[in-house]
N, C-alpha and C positions, 0 to 999 in steps of 0.2 A: 481772310483779308486778301484783297487783290493788291499785289505789290507793283510799284512803279517800275517801268521799263525805261532804261536810260537810252534816249534817242541819239543818233549821230550828229548832235547839234553843234559840235565844235570840230567838224571834220577838217583836217589840214591846218588847224589854227594852233597858235601858242596860247596856253592857258596858265594862269598863275594861281597857285594855292597860297593863301595868306593865313599862315598858322599863328599860334599864340605864344611862341617862344620869345625870350627877351630880345632877340635880334629883330623882331617885328617893330615897326614904328609908323607913325603917321606919314613920315617922309617916304618910306617904302611903299605904303599904300597909295600915296599920291602919285608916285612915279608910274605905278601900274595903271592907275586911272587915266593919267595923261597919255599912256601908250595905247589906250583903247582896246585892250585885250580882255577876254572873259576872265573873271576871277571867282574862285571859291573861297569864301571867308569861313574860317573855322571858329566855332563857338563865339566867344566875346569879341573876336577880331572884327565882327560885322560892324562894331561901333566905329572902327577906323575906316571901314569900307561899306557904308550903307548902300552904295551904288553897285556892289558886286552882283554878278549874275546868279550866284547861289550862296545860301547860308547852309552850312552842313554842321550838324551837331548830333553825335551818335546817341547820347544819353537822354532818355525821356525826362529825367530829373532836371537836366539843364534847361529844357524847354519850360518846365514848371516853374523854375526859379527865375526865368527871364521872360516874363509875359510880354514885355515890349518888343521882343524879337519876333513875336507873331505878326507884327506890323511890317516886317521886312518885305520890300516890294518884289524882290526876285524870287527864284525858286527856293523853297525851304525843304530840306531833305534830312532824313534820319534813318537809322537802321533798327531802332528799338520800337516794337509795336506797343502801343498803349491805348487805353480806351478813350473814346470821344475825341480822337484826333481829327482836326479839321484844318485844311489848308497846308498840311505838311506831308510830303510824299515819303512813303516808307519803302525802303529796299529790304530784301530778304537777307538774313544773316546766313552766309554760306560756311561759317565756322571760323576758327581762329587763324589757321595758316593756309597758304596756298593761293592759287589764282585760277579763275575761270572766266571764259568769255561770255557766259550767260549774262544778259543785260538787265536782269531784274534782281541782282544780288551783288554783294561784295563780301570778301573775307575781312574779318575785323583787323587782323594783324596787330591788335592791341590798342589802336588809337585812331582818332578821327582823321588825322592828316593822311595816314596811309590809306584809309578808305576813300578819301577824296582823290588821291592819285588814281585809284582804280576807276573812279567815276570819270575822270578826265580821259583816261585811256579808252574806256568803253564809249565815251562820247566822240571818239576818233581824233582826239587831239594829236598833233604831230610832235609837239614839245610841251613839257610841263615844267614850270619854274617853281621851285620850292623856296618860299620866303618865310622866315620866322619858324622854321622847322629845326630848331637847335638840337633836339634829341639828346639833351643832357641838362642836368641841373647846375652845371659848372658856373653859369652866369645868372642863375636864378631860374624859377619855374616858368614865369610868363612875363609879357610886357606890361601886364596889368597886375593888380593885387591878387593874392591867392583866392581861389574859389571859396565861397562861404561854407561853413560846416554842413556836411551832408553830401557834398559833391566830392568826387574822387580827387585824391592828392597823389601826384606821381613821384615815386622815389627813383633814385639812380638805377637800382636793379631792374625796374620796369623798363627804363629807357634802353638798357643793355639788351634785354630780351626782345624789345621791339626793333632795335637795330638789326639783330640777327634775323628776325622774320622778314624784314624788308630786304635784307641781303639775299635771301632765298628766292624772292619773287622778282627782284630787279632784272634778272636775265629774261623773264617773261615779257616785261615791258620793252626791252631792247629788241627781242625777237619780233615784236609787233611793230617795229620801226618807230617807237616813241622815245624821244630824247628827254630823259628826266634829268633836270639840272638844279643843283642847290646853289642859290644865288645870295644867301646870307650865311654867316658863320654856323657851322653844324658839326656834329660828331659823326654824321653819316659818311661812310667811305664807299658805298656801293653805287653812287651816282656821280656823274661828272660835276666838278666844281667850277664855278664861274662867278661873275658879279652881275648884279641886276642891270647895271648900266650897259655892260657889254651885250647881254642877251637881249635887252630891249632895243638896242641899235639894229638887231637882226630882224625885228618885226617889220613886216611890209604892210 
């Protein structure tokens, strides 16, 4: 299979990643939309942001269980190859941990939001805003109901492992001049913390 190569489509721009943690909301999505910056919606969060530039969902099973997502108008991207895929761009899986500048792949780091950060970095974003990336079950798993039976359920031990993996690659993003900022409540400590309002005020 020929894998998609991430173009430098967001060079010098601020990009928002709209994840699915309980801190995500329709209000957060609307603020990003009004700011006019590119956004990557993760999994079911595309329902809050149907206008997003990209819908990213790593698992093939999620795409099977959400057929209406195939009508999303922006870029549709995944990392899991599956037969008879049409209209969804597939990136190569570069393994669990680490970072590479190769533009046809991402490391999984365990979850879709971390893969989306890599996409934004490789698309040459200068700043990446993390919204709804709680990285803990302390306030619940998602802003929406739990995924139906058959889709992965995240336990607190998973989040702890994923936080560790992100902490190991965070310096790589910084070295490349990318400012990754958590703008909603999160258990992450490897990125700068701010508020969505403050960061959007800096968008020109």
